N, C-alpha and C positions, 0 to 999 in steps of 0.2 A: 586840490587835495590829491596826494599820492595814494593810489589805491593798491592794496596788497591782498594776498590770499588770507593773511591773518585777519584782515577786516571782514572778509567773507565768513571765516570760521566763527567770528564773534557775532556778527550781525544776523547771520542766517541760522543761528542755533535754535533747536526745538526747545520749547519751554512749557511748563505747566504751572498753573496757579495752585497754591496749596493754602486755601483759606482755612481758618480755624473753624471749629464747630460753631454753628449758628447760635447766637444768644437769642433770648426772647425778643429783643428789639429788632434783631436782624430778621427773625421770622415774621414779625409784624411788617417790616419793610418789604419782605418778599411777597407777602399776601397783598399789601397795598399796591405794589408794582404790578402784580398779576391782575388784580381787580381793575386797575386803571388802564392797563395796556393790553390785557389778554395775552401777554408774553411772559414766559417763565425766564427769569434772569438766570444765567449760567452760574454766576457768582455774585455775591454782595460782600464788599469789603469796606469796613469803616476805619478811617484813619484820623487821628486827632493830632494836629500840628499847631503848637503854640495857642491853644484855645480855639482853633478853627476846626470844625468837624467836616470831613470830606466823606461823602457816600459815593462809592463807585459801584454802579450797576453794570455788570458785564453781560452782554447779550450775544447770541449767535449772529454771525455775519449776515445771514439772510433776513433777520428780523430787526436789524439795527435801524434802518431808515423809518420803519413803522414805529419803533420805540422812540426815536428822536422827535417825532411829532408831538409827543406828550411831555417833552422835557420842561418847557416853560410852565405848564400846569403843575407838574410835580414840584418844581422849584417854588412855585407860589404856595403850595400846600405844606411843604417841608421848609419852614422858615428857619433862618439863622444857621443853615448848613449849606455847604457847597455840594450840589448834586451833579454827578457826571454819569452819562450813559456812554459806555465804552464798548466798541466792537471788539470781541475777543478773538485773538489770533494766536496760534501757538508758535509763531516765528518772531524773534525779537525785533527785527527791523519793522515788521508790519505793526507790532504792538506799539512801538515808539510812535509811528505815524498816527495810530489810532488814539494815543494819549494826547496828542496835540492836533485834533482834527480840523479846526477852523483856521489854522495858522499856515503861513507860507514858510516852510523850512527851506532855507537856502542851501545848507550843506550839513553833512554829518561827518565828524572827525573822531578818530579813536586815538587816544594817547595812553601810555602806560605810566601810572603814578608809582614810582618805585618806592616812595616813602610809605604810602598807604598799602601798596601791594594790590592795587585795583586798576582795572581798565577804566578810563574816563571817556565816556561817549559824550562829545560836545555837539549839541544841536545849535546850529548857527541860524540866526534870523536877521533879516535885513533891518538895519537901524532906521532907515527912512520911513518905514511903514509903522513904526512904533509898536510892532508886534511882540518884541522881546518882553515888554512889561506884562503883556497878557499871559505869555508862556510861564513867566516866573511867578506871577501872582502877587498878592499883597504881602509885602515883607518876605518874599521868597517862599510863601507857604505852598503854592501848588507844586513847584519843583521839589520841595522837601517831601511832600506827600508822595510824589512819583518815586522818589528815591527810597522812601520807606516801603512803598509797595514792592519795588524791586528787591530790597533787602530781605523783607520778612515774608512775602507772599508768593514770590516767583522763584521756581527752581529750574535749572537747566537740565535737560535729559541726559546730555553727554557727560558733563562734568560740572564741577562747581567753578563758576567764573564770576568772581566778585567784580561788580562794576558800579559806577556812579554816573548819573546823567547830569550834565551841566547845560545851561543855556548861555549862549553868547551872542552878542550883537555884532554884526559885521557890516562893512560899508558896501 
């Protein structure tokens, strides 16, 4: 990959999460998460993609590994929903790596889609390890949830930079 200063400006942008006001269900999830882990989640974001519900619990970096030990138990208690515990970071590249924590990212490429007027951040995974399918999710649901998270819940502090995240398998 040819690396430019533009890549730096995009990947190292400061960002903030702008969740909507908590609904009663999200308050119940917040209380459940706190009672289970004794950790206050920074943000809770619910996203529905094609009938699949994703629950993103964002926690502070210093509490992430403690919260991660409860992930299987939380997933067993909250059936029929995809539960994710994400380490929140306010820099885009770090958040991308946190959204795909157990995967081996081979490369990250940035392209400009002139038709859509968006930057496309391609996350490349090695094809041999069959990791690409885990990153994309069932029928592409996880990557669609990540893109909806980027579009609706994340704002960039410096400017509005529309972007889409894609996953790609490489050799």
